[in-house]
PDB file of N, H, CA, C and O in Angstrom:
ATOM      1  N   UNK A   1     -47.538  -6.462   7.051  1.00  0.00           N
ATOM      2  CA  UNK A   1     -48.008  -5.893   7.607  1.00  0.00           C
ATOM      3  C   UNK A   1     -46.662  -6.296   8.713  1.00  0.00           C
ATOM      4  O   UNK A   1     -46.103  -7.375   8.910  1.00  0.00           O
ATOM      5  N   UNK A   2     -46.415  -4.822   9.362  1.00  0.00           N
ATOM      6  H   UNK A   2     -46.869  -3.945   9.202  1.00  0.00           H
ATOM      7  CA  UNK A   2     -45.863  -5.601  10.854  1.00  0.00           C
ATOM      8  C   UNK A   2     -46.533  -5.627  12.096  1.00  0.00           C
ATOM      9  O   UNK A   2     -47.106  -4.570  12.360  1.00  0.00           O
ATOM     10  N   UNK A   3     -46.634  -6.585  12.990  1.00  0.00           N
ATOM     11  H   UNK A   3     -46.169  -7.444  12.775  1.00  0.00           H
ATOM     12  CA  UNK A   3     -47.430  -7.105  14.213  1.00  0.00           C
ATOM     13  C   UNK A   3     -47.549  -6.351  15.188  1.00  0.00           C
ATOM     14  O   UNK A   3     -48.310  -6.568  16.130  1.00  0.00           O
ATOM     15  N   UNK A   4     -46.501  -4.974  15.025  1.00  0.00           N
ATOM     16  H   UNK A   4     -45.883  -4.797  14.260  1.00  0.00           H
ATOM     17  CA  UNK A   4     -46.670  -3.957  16.598  1.00  0.00           C
ATOM     18  C   UNK A   4     -46.616  -2.734  15.720  1.00  0.00           C
ATOM     19  O   UNK A   4     -46.232  -2.732  14.550  1.00  0.00           O
ATOM     20  N   UNK A   5     -47.060  -1.650  16.437  1.00  0.00           N
ATOM     21  H   UNK A   5     -47.373  -1.652  17.387  1.00  0.00           H
ATOM     22  CA  UNK A   5     -47.141  -0.512  16.549  1.00  0.00           C
ATOM     23  C   UNK A   5     -48.009   0.515  15.310  1.00  0.00           C
ATOM     24  O   UNK A   5     -47.652   1.604  14.860  1.00  0.00           O
ATOM     25  N   UNK A   6     -49.449  -0.430  14.934  1.00  0.00           N
ATOM     26  H   UNK A   6     -49.738  -1.314  15.300  1.00  0.00           H
ATOM     27  CA  UNK A   6     -50.479   0.057  14.265  1.00  0.00           C
ATOM     28  C   UNK A   6     -51.336   1.026  14.695  1.00  0.00           C
ATOM     29  O   UNK A   6     -52.354   0.384  14.953  1.00  0.00           O
ATOM     30  N   UNK A   7     -51.488   1.808  14.856  1.00  0.00           N
ATOM     31  H   UNK A   7     -50.661   2.329  14.645  1.00  0.00           H
ATOM     32  CA  UNK A   7     -52.118   2.806  14.821  1.00  0.00           C
ATOM     33  C   UNK A   7     -53.723   2.732  14.800  1.00  0.00           C
ATOM     34  O   UNK A   7     -54.483   3.693  14.918  1.00  0.00           O
ATOM     35  N   UNK A   8     -54.034   1.545  14.646  1.00  0.00           N
ATOM     36  H   UNK A   8     -53.417   0.764  14.550  1.00  0.00           H
ATOM     37  CA  UNK A   8     -55.907   1.066  14.688  1.00  0.00           C
ATOM     38  C   UNK A   8     -55.217  -0.314  14.985  1.00  0.00           C
ATOM     39  O   UNK A   8     -54.117  -0.766  14.671  1.00  0.00           O
ATOM     40  N   UNK A   9     -56.521  -0.931  15.878  1.00  0.00           N
ATOM     41  H   UNK A   9     -57.416  -0.563  16.133  1.00  0.00           H
ATOM     42  CA  UNK A   9     -56.318  -2.287  16.317  1.00  0.00           C
ATOM     43  C   UNK A   9     -56.909  -3.307  15.436  1.00  0.00           C
ATOM     44  O   UNK A   9     -58.076  -3.589  15.165  1.00  0.00           O
ATOM     45  N   UNK A  10     -55.910  -3.721  15.111  1.00  0.00           N
ATOM     46  H   UNK A  10     -54.961  -3.492  15.331  1.00  0.00           H
ATOM     47  CA  UNK A  10     -56.286  -5.174  14.155  1.00  0.00           C
ATOM     48  C   UNK A  10     -55.686  -6.294  14.932  1.00  0.00           C
ATOM     49  O   UNK A  10     -54.626  -6.419  15.545  1.00  0.00           O
ATOM     50  N   UNK A  11     -57.420  -7.608  14.548  1.00  0.00           N
ATOM     51  H   UNK A  11     -58.281  -7.506  14.049  1.00  0.00           H
ATOM     52  CA  UNK A  11     -56.667  -8.651  15.204  1.00  0.00           C
ATOM     53  C   UNK A  11     -55.207  -9.212  14.535  1.00  0.00           C
ATOM     54  O   UNK A  11     -54.996  -9.275  13.324  1.00  0.00           O
ATOM     55  N   UNK A  12     -54.480  -9.510  15.346  1.00  0.00           N
ATOM     56  H   UNK A  12     -54.652  -9.458  16.330  1.00  0.00           H
ATOM     57  CA  UNK A  12     -52.847 -10.013  14.890  1.00  0.00           C
ATOM     58  C   UNK A  12     -53.346 -11.943  15.200  1.00  0.00           C
ATOM     59  O   UNK A  12     -53.729 -12.465  16.247  1.00  0.00           O
ATOM     60  N   UNK A  13     -53.092 -12.665  13.605  1.00  0.00           N
ATOM     61  H   UNK A  13     -52.781 -12.241  12.755  1.00  0.00           H
ATOM     62  CA  UNK A  13     -52.972 -14.116  13.641  1.00  0.00           C
ATOM     63  C   UNK A  13     -51.509 -14.392  14.165  1.00  0.00           C
ATOM     64  O   UNK A  13     -50.564 -13.638  13.938  1.00  0.00           O
ATOM     65  N   UNK A  14     -51.421 -15.733  14.999  1.00  0.00           N
ATOM     66  H   UNK A  14     -52.189 -16.347  15.184  1.00  0.00           H
ATOM     67  CA  UNK A  14     -49.995 -15.702  14.862  1.00  0.00           C
ATOM     68  C   UNK A  14     -49.863 -17.392  14.423  1.00  0.00           C
ATOM     69  O   UNK A  14     -50.948 -17.890  14.121  1.00  0.00           O
ATOM     70  N   UNK A  15     -49.211 -17.898  14.387  1.00  0.00           N
ATOM     71  H   UNK A  15     -48.330 -17.493  14.632  1.00  0.00           H
ATOM     72  CA  UNK A  15     -49.225 -19.544  13.537  1.00  0.00           C
ATOM     73  C   UNK A  15     -48.168 -20.318  14.691  1.00  0.00           C
ATOM     74  O   UNK A  15     -46.973 -20.061  14.833  1.00  0.00           O
ATOM     75  N   UNK A  16     -49.206 -21.624  15.680  1.00  0.00           N
ATOM     76  H   UNK A  16     -50.177 -21.832  15.564  1.00  0.00           H
ATOM     77  CA  UNK A  16     -48.725 -21.855  16.264  1.00  0.00           C
ATOM     78  C   UNK A  16     -47.485 -22.454  15.861  1.00  0.00           C
ATOM     79  O   UNK A  16     -47.111 -22.974  16.913  1.00  0.00           O
ATOM     80  N   UNK A  17     -46.598 -22.711  14.977  1.00  0.00           N
ATOM     81  H   UNK A  17     -46.902 -22.288  14.123  1.00  0.00           H
ATOM     82  CA  UNK A  17     -45.757 -23.695  14.838  1.00  0.00           C
ATOM     83  C   UNK A  17     -44.498 -22.266  14.672  1.00  0.00           C
ATOM     84  O   UNK A  17     -43.485 -22.150  13.983  1.00  0.00           O
ATOM     85  N   UNK A  18     -45.090 -21.471  15.538  1.00  0.00           N
ATOM     86  H   UNK A  18     -45.913 -21.566  16.098  1.00  0.00           H
ATOM     87  CA  UNK A  18     -43.823 -20.171  15.623  1.00  0.00           C
ATOM     88  C   UNK A  18     -43.175 -20.510  16.830  1.00  0.00           C
ATOM     89  O   UNK A  18     -41.975 -20.322  17.032  1.00  0.00           O
ATOM     90  N   UNK A  19     -44.124 -21.110  17.791  1.00  0.00           N
ATOM     91  H   UNK A  19     -45.098 -21.263  17.627  1.00  0.00           H
ATOM     92  CA  UNK A  19     -44.051 -21.642  18.832  1.00  0.00           C
ATOM     93  C   UNK A  19     -42.564 -22.468  19.415  1.00  0.00           C
ATOM     94  O   UNK A  19     -41.976 -22.280  20.480  1.00  0.00           O
ATOM     95  N   UNK A  20     -42.249 -23.366  18.370  1.00  0.00           N
ATOM     96  H   UNK A  20     -42.726 -23.519  17.505  1.00  0.00           H
ATOM     97  CA  UNK A  20     -41.541 -23.692  18.768  1.00  0.00           C
ATOM     98  C   UNK A  20     -40.010 -23.321  18.300  1.00  0.00           C
ATOM     99  O   UNK A  20     -39.148 -24.124  17.944  1.00  0.00           O
ATOM    100  N   UNK A  21     -39.894 -21.817  18.400  1.00  0.00           N
ATOM    101  H   UNK A  21     -40.594 -21.164  18.689  1.00  0.00           H
ATOM    102  CA  UNK A  21     -38.634 -21.519  17.968  1.00  0.00           C
ATOM    103  C   UNK A  21     -38.416 -21.071  19.113  1.00  0.00           C
ATOM    104  O   UNK A  21     -39.270 -20.735  19.933  1.00  0.00           O
ATOM    105  N   UNK A  22     -36.741 -21.026  19.287  1.00  0.00           N
ATOM    106  H   UNK A  22     -36.047 -21.299  18.620  1.00  0.00           H
ATOM    107  CA  UNK A  22     -36.317 -19.833  20.050  1.00  0.00           C
ATOM    108  C   UNK A  22     -36.276 -18.257  19.815  1.00  0.00           C
ATOM    109  O   UNK A  22     -35.890 -17.523  20.725  1.00  0.00           O
ATOM    110  N   UNK A  23     -36.597 -17.849  18.831  1.00  0.00           N
ATOM    111  H   UNK A  23     -36.911 -18.445  18.092  1.00  0.00           H
ATOM    112  CA  UNK A  23     -36.202 -16.820  17.946  1.00  0.00           C
ATOM    113  C   UNK A  23     -37.171 -16.315  16.621  1.00  0.00           C
ATOM    114  O   UNK A  23     -37.145 -16.791  15.486  1.00  0.00           O
ATOM    115  N   UNK A  24     -37.782 -15.525  16.982  1.00  0.00           N
ATOM    116  H   UNK A  24     -37.803 -15.139  17.905  1.00  0.00           H
ATOM    117  CA  UNK A  24     -38.211 -15.359  15.016  1.00  0.00           C
ATOM    118  C   UNK A  24     -38.135 -14.214  14.791  1.00  0.00           C
ATOM    119  O   UNK A  24     -37.262 -13.558  15.360  1.00  0.00           O
ATOM    120  N   UNK A  25     -39.098 -13.559  13.814  1.00  0.00           N
ATOM    121  H   UNK A  25     -39.807 -14.092  13.352  1.00  0.00           H
ATOM    122  CA  UNK A  25     -37.934 -12.487  12.870  1.00  0.00           C
ATOM    123  C   UNK A  25     -39.119 -11.448  12.551  1.00  0.00           C
ATOM    124  O   UNK A  25     -39.130 -11.444  11.320  1.00  0.00           O
ATOM    125  N   UNK A  26     -39.829 -10.822  12.859  1.00  0.00           N
ATOM    126  H   UNK A  26     -39.819 -10.826  13.859  1.00  0.00           H
ATOM    127  CA  UNK A  26     -40.539  -9.839  12.466  1.00  0.00           C
ATOM    128  C   UNK A  26     -40.278  -8.653  11.721  1.00  0.00           C
ATOM    129  O   UNK A  26     -39.538  -7.855  12.296  1.00  0.00           O
ATOM    130  N   UNK A  27     -40.738  -8.293  10.468  1.00  0.00           N
ATOM    131  H   UNK A  27     -41.339  -8.941  10.001  1.00  0.00           H
ATOM    132  CA  UNK A  27     -40.806  -6.900   9.620  1.00  0.00           C
ATOM    133  C   UNK A  27     -41.636  -6.556   9.769  1.00  0.00           C
ATOM    134  O   UNK A  27     -42.710  -7.032  10.135  1.00  0.00           O
ATOM    135  N   UNK A  28     -41.036  -4.901   9.306  1.00  0.00           N
ATOM    136  H   UNK A  28     -40.163  -4.514   9.009  1.00  0.00           H
ATOM    137  CA  UNK A  28     -42.190  -3.885   9.157  1.00  0.00           C
ATOM    138  C   UNK A  28     -42.432  -3.235   7.274  1.00  0.00           C
ATOM    139  O   UNK A  28     -43.046  -2.222   6.942  1.00  0.00           O
ATOM    140  N   UNK A  29     -41.761  -4.168   6.415  1.00  0.00           N
ATOM    141  H   UNK A  29     -41.262  -4.991   6.684  1.00  0.00           H
ATOM    142  CA  UNK A  29     -42.026  -3.654   5.208  1.00  0.00           C
ATOM    143  C   UNK A  29     -40.655  -3.034   4.294  1.00  0.00           C
ATOM    144  O   UNK A  29     -40.508  -2.919   3.077  1.00  0.00           O
ATOM    145  N   UNK A  30     -39.484  -2.603   5.770  1.00  0.00           N
ATOM    146  H   UNK A  30     -39.603  -2.697   6.758  1.00  0.00           H
ATOM    147  CA  UNK A  30     -37.952  -2.264   4.598  1.00  0.00           C
ATOM    148  C   UNK A  30     -37.136  -3.595   5.240  1.00  0.00           C
ATOM    149  O   UNK A  30     -37.654  -4.254   6.141  1.00  0.00           O
ATOM    150  N   UNK A  31     -35.777  -3.931   4.673  1.00  0.00           N
ATOM    151  H   UNK A  31     -35.356  -3.396   3.941  1.00  0.00           H
ATOM    152  CA  UNK A  31     -34.798  -4.050   4.884  1.00  0.00           C
ATOM    153  C   UNK A  31     -34.317  -4.029   6.302  1.00  0.00           C
ATOM    154  O   UNK A  31     -34.100  -5.015   7.006  1.00  0.00           O
ATOM    155  N   UNK A  32     -34.135  -2.357   6.726  1.00  0.00           N
ATOM    156  H   UNK A  32     -34.311  -1.555   6.154  1.00  0.00           H
ATOM    157  CA  UNK A  32     -33.617  -2.058   8.304  1.00  0.00           C
ATOM    158  C   UNK A  32     -35.205  -2.372   8.835  1.00  0.00           C
ATOM    159  O   UNK A  32     -35.069  -3.292   9.641  1.00  0.00           O
ATOM    160  N   UNK A  33     -36.145  -2.144   8.778  1.00  0.00           N
ATOM    161  H   UNK A  33     -36.255  -1.396   8.123  1.00  0.00           H
ATOM    162  CA  UNK A  33     -36.984  -2.738   9.833  1.00  0.00           C
ATOM    163  C   UNK A  33     -37.667  -3.938  10.521  1.00  0.00           C
ATOM    164  O   UNK A  33     -38.727  -4.077  11.130  1.00  0.00           O
ATOM    165  N   UNK A  34     -36.250  -5.063  10.055  1.00  0.00           N
ATOM    166  H   UNK A  34     -35.388  -4.950   9.560  1.00  0.00           H
ATOM    167  CA  UNK A  34     -36.584  -6.504  10.659  1.00  0.00           C
ATOM    168  C   UNK A  34     -36.090  -6.524  12.420  1.00  0.00           C
ATOM    169  O   UNK A  34     -35.255  -5.688  12.762  1.00  0.00           O
ATOM    170  N   UNK A  35     -36.603  -7.426  13.392  1.00  0.00           N
ATOM    171  H   UNK A  35     -37.282  -8.105  13.114  1.00  0.00           H
ATOM    172  CA  UNK A  35     -36.379  -7.177  14.106  1.00  0.00           C
ATOM    173  C   UNK A  35     -36.800  -8.454  15.132  1.00  0.00           C
ATOM    174  O   UNK A  35     -37.947  -8.588  15.557  1.00  0.00           O
ATOM    175  N   UNK A  36     -35.907  -9.189  15.396  1.00  0.00           N
ATOM    176  H   UNK A  36     -34.975  -9.080  15.050  1.00  0.00           H
ATOM    177  CA  UNK A  36     -35.723 -11.182  16.294  1.00  0.00           C
ATOM    178  C   UNK A  36     -36.849 -10.885  17.398  1.00  0.00           C
ATOM    179  O   UNK A  36     -37.358  -9.779  17.221  1.00  0.00           O
ATOM    180  N   UNK A  37     -37.244 -11.427  18.235  1.00  0.00           N
ATOM    181  H   UNK A  37     -36.830 -12.326  18.378  1.00  0.00           H
ATOM    182  CA  UNK A  37     -38.206 -11.579  19.196  1.00  0.00           C
ATOM    183  C   UNK A  37     -39.082 -13.039  19.608  1.00  0.00           C
ATOM    184  O   UNK A  37     -40.010 -13.655  19.086  1.00  0.00           O
ATOM    185  N   UNK A  38     -38.338 -13.193  20.694  1.00  0.00           N
ATOM    186  H   UNK A  38     -37.583 -12.692  21.119  1.00  0.00           H
ATOM    187  CA  UNK A  38     -38.407 -14.973  21.168  1.00  0.00           C
ATOM    188  C   UNK A  38     -40.569 -14.972  20.603  1.00  0.00           C
ATOM    189  O   UNK A  38     -40.967 -13.815  20.467  1.00  0.00           O
ATOM    190  N   UNK A  39     -41.256 -15.640  20.442  1.00  0.00           N
ATOM    191  H   UNK A  39     -40.933 -16.580  20.552  1.00  0.00           H
ATOM    192  CA  UNK A  39     -42.274 -16.028  19.721  1.00  0.00           C
ATOM    193  C   UNK A  39     -43.355 -15.888  21.046  1.00  0.00           C
ATOM    194  O   UNK A  39     -44.489 -15.657  20.626  1.00  0.00           O
ATOM    195  N   UNK A  40     -43.293 -15.963  22.401  1.00  0.00           N
ATOM    196  H   UNK A  40     -42.372 -16.151  22.742  1.00  0.00           H
ATOM    197  CA  UNK A  40     -44.462 -15.911  23.518  1.00  0.00           C
ATOM    198  C   UNK A  40     -44.599 -14.224  23.760  1.00  0.00           C
ATOM    199  O   UNK A  40     -45.682 -13.659  23.910  1.00  0.00           O
ATOM    200  N   UNK A  41     -43.347 -13.582  23.766  1.00  0.00           N
ATOM    201  H   UNK A  41     -42.467 -14.041  23.645  1.00  0.00           H
ATOM    202  CA  UNK A  41     -42.947 -11.454  23.652  1.00  0.00           C
ATOM    203  C   UNK A  41     -43.776 -11.543  22.311  1.00  0.00           C
ATOM    204  O   UNK A  41     -44.820 -10.893  22.252  1.00  0.00           O
ATOM    205  N   UNK A  42     -43.294 -12.470  20.993  1.00  0.00           N
ATOM    206  H   UNK A  42     -42.445 -12.998  21.041  1.00  0.00           H
ATOM    207  CA  UNK A  42     -44.348 -11.688  20.233  1.00  0.00           C
ATOM    208  C   UNK A  42     -46.545 -11.598  20.216  1.00  0.00           C
ATOM    209  O   UNK A  42     -47.402 -10.811  19.813  1.00  0.00           O
ATOM    210  N   UNK A  43     -46.484 -13.189  21.056  1.00  0.00           N
ATOM    211  H   UNK A  43     -45.788 -13.828  21.383  1.00  0.00           H
ATOM    212  CA  UNK A  43     -48.133 -12.768  21.006  1.00  0.00           C
ATOM    213  C   UNK A  43     -48.451 -11.569  21.747  1.00  0.00           C
ATOM    214  O   UNK A  43     -49.268 -10.713  21.405  1.00  0.00           O
ATOM    215  N   UNK A  44     -47.512 -11.580  23.125  1.00  0.00           N
ATOM    216  H   UNK A  44     -46.849 -12.275  23.403  1.00  0.00           H
ATOM    217  CA  UNK A  44     -48.006 -10.402  23.861  1.00  0.00           C
ATOM    218  C   UNK A  44     -47.791  -9.583  23.621  1.00  0.00           C
ATOM    219  O   UNK A  44     -48.676  -8.827  24.023  1.00  0.00           O
ATOM    220  N   UNK A  45     -46.883  -8.959  23.009  1.00  0.00           N
ATOM    221  H   UNK A  45     -46.165  -9.572  22.682  1.00  0.00           H
ATOM    222  CA  UNK A  45     -46.722  -7.621  22.899  1.00  0.00           C
ATOM    223  C   UNK A  45     -47.898  -7.150  21.472  1.00  0.00           C
ATOM    224  O   UNK A  45     -48.298  -6.006  21.254  1.00  0.00           O
ATOM    225  N   UNK A  46     -48.177  -8.135  20.835  1.00  0.00           N
ATOM    226  H   UNK A  46     -47.852  -9.064  21.012  1.00  0.00           H
ATOM    227  CA  UNK A  46     -49.260  -8.260  19.479  1.00  0.00           C
ATOM    228  C   UNK A  46     -51.024  -8.014  20.339  1.00  0.00           C
ATOM    229  O   UNK A  46     -52.112  -7.531  20.027  1.00  0.00           O
ATOM    230  N   UNK A  47     -50.418  -8.667  21.495  1.00  0.00           N
ATOM    231  H   UNK A  47     -49.534  -9.059  21.749  1.00  0.00           H
ATOM    232  CA  UNK A  47     -51.854  -9.418  21.481  1.00  0.00           C
ATOM    233  C   UNK A  47     -52.905 -10.459  20.600  1.00  0.00           C
ATOM    234  O   UNK A  47     -54.127 -10.594  20.534  1.00  0.00           O
ATOM    235  N   UNK A  48     -51.882 -11.019  20.056  1.00  0.00           N
ATOM    236  H   UNK A  48     -50.889 -10.909  20.110  1.00  0.00           H
ATOM    237  CA  UNK A  48     -52.044 -11.757  19.026  1.00  0.00           C
ATOM    238  C   UNK A  48     -52.179 -13.339  19.469  1.00  0.00           C
ATOM    239  O   UNK A  48     -51.546 -13.888  20.371  1.00  0.00           O
ATOM    240  N   UNK A  49     -53.380 -14.057  18.415  1.00  0.00           N
ATOM    241  H   UNK A  49     -53.894 -13.611  17.682  1.00  0.00           H
ATOM    242  CA  UNK A  49     -54.173 -14.873  18.645  1.00  0.00           C
ATOM    243  C   UNK A  49     -54.190 -16.264  18.005  1.00  0.00           C
ATOM    244  O   UNK A  49     -55.006 -16.763  17.231  1.00  0.00           O
ATOM    245  N   UNK A  50     -52.901 -16.825  18.619  1.00  0.00           N
ATOM    246  H   UNK A  50     -52.238 -16.420  19.248  1.00  0.00           H
ATOM    247  CA  UNK A  50     -52.098 -18.178  18.588  1.00  0.00           C
ATOM    248  C   UNK A  50     -53.694 -19.211  18.294  1.00  0.00           C
ATOM    249  O   UNK A  50     -54.560 -19.747  18.986  1.00  0.00           O
ATOM    250  N   UNK A  51     -53.303 -19.013  16.552  1.00  0.00           N
ATOM    251  H   UNK A  51     -52.600 -18.578  15.989  1.00  0.00           H
ATOM    252  CA  UNK A  51     -54.328 -20.116  16.121  1.00  0.00           C
ATOM    253  C   UNK A  51     -54.039 -21.032  14.779  1.00  0.00           C
ATOM    254  O   UNK A  51     -53.288 -20.796  13.833  1.00  0.00           O
ATOM    255  N   UNK A  52     -54.831 -22.070  15.011  1.00  0.00           N
ATOM    256  H   UNK A  52     -55.441 -22.262  15.779  1.00  0.00           H
ATOM    257  CA  UNK A  52     -54.268 -23.601  13.415  1.00  0.00           C
ATOM    258  C   UNK A  52     -55.212 -22.459  12.018  1.00  0.00           C
ATOM    259  O   UNK A  52     -56.374 -22.266  11.657  1.00  0.00           O
ATOM    260  N   UNK A  53     -53.917 -22.005  11.671  1.00  0.00           N
ATOM    261  H   UNK A  53     -52.973 -22.161  11.964  1.00  0.00           H
ATOM    262  CA  UNK A  53     -55.353 -21.546   9.888  1.00  0.00           C
ATOM    263  C   UNK A  53     -54.626 -22.541   9.030  1.00  0.00           C
ATOM    264  O   UNK A  53     -55.399 -22.659   8.080  1.00  0.00           O
ATOM    265  N   UNK A  54     -53.617 -23.314   8.801  1.00  0.00           N
ATOM    266  H   UNK A  54     -52.989 -23.217   9.573  1.00  0.00           H
ATOM    267  CA  UNK A  54     -53.826 -23.984   8.125  1.00  0.00           C
ATOM    268  C   UNK A  54     -54.380 -25.550   7.158  1.00  0.00           C
ATOM    269  O   UNK A  54     -53.737 -26.311   7.881  1.00  0.00           O
ATOM    270  N   UNK A  55     -54.757 -26.090   6.582  1.00  0.00           N
ATOM    271  H   UNK A  55     -55.279 -25.472   5.995  1.00  0.00           H
ATOM    272  CA  UNK A  55     -55.571 -26.448   6.533  1.00  0.00           C
ATOM    273  C   UNK A  55     -54.638 -28.409   6.262  1.00  0.00           C
ATOM    274  O   UNK A  55     -53.496 -28.500   5.812  1.00  0.00           O
ATOM    275  N   UNK A  56     -55.408 -29.535   6.627  1.00  0.00           N
ATOM    276  H   UNK A  56     -56.335 -29.462   6.992  1.00  0.00           H
ATOM    277  CA  UNK A  56     -54.628 -30.579   6.333  1.00  0.00           C
ATOM    278  C   UNK A  56     -53.819 -30.682   8.038  1.00  0.00           C
ATOM    279  O   UNK A  56     -52.974 -31.546   8.269  1.00  0.00           O
TER     280      UNK A  56
END
């Protein structure tokens, strides 16, 4: 599921481990619908919630 451009507002959860990278890649379901973005910009643009979801 793409993190942006949804017609319905959905809660987006972002793994805090992504914040350590200069750039991450997000996709929208097809090989040509991929884009690089700085993690903090992804959080802001998606209105995502950075939260630890993994166990251990």
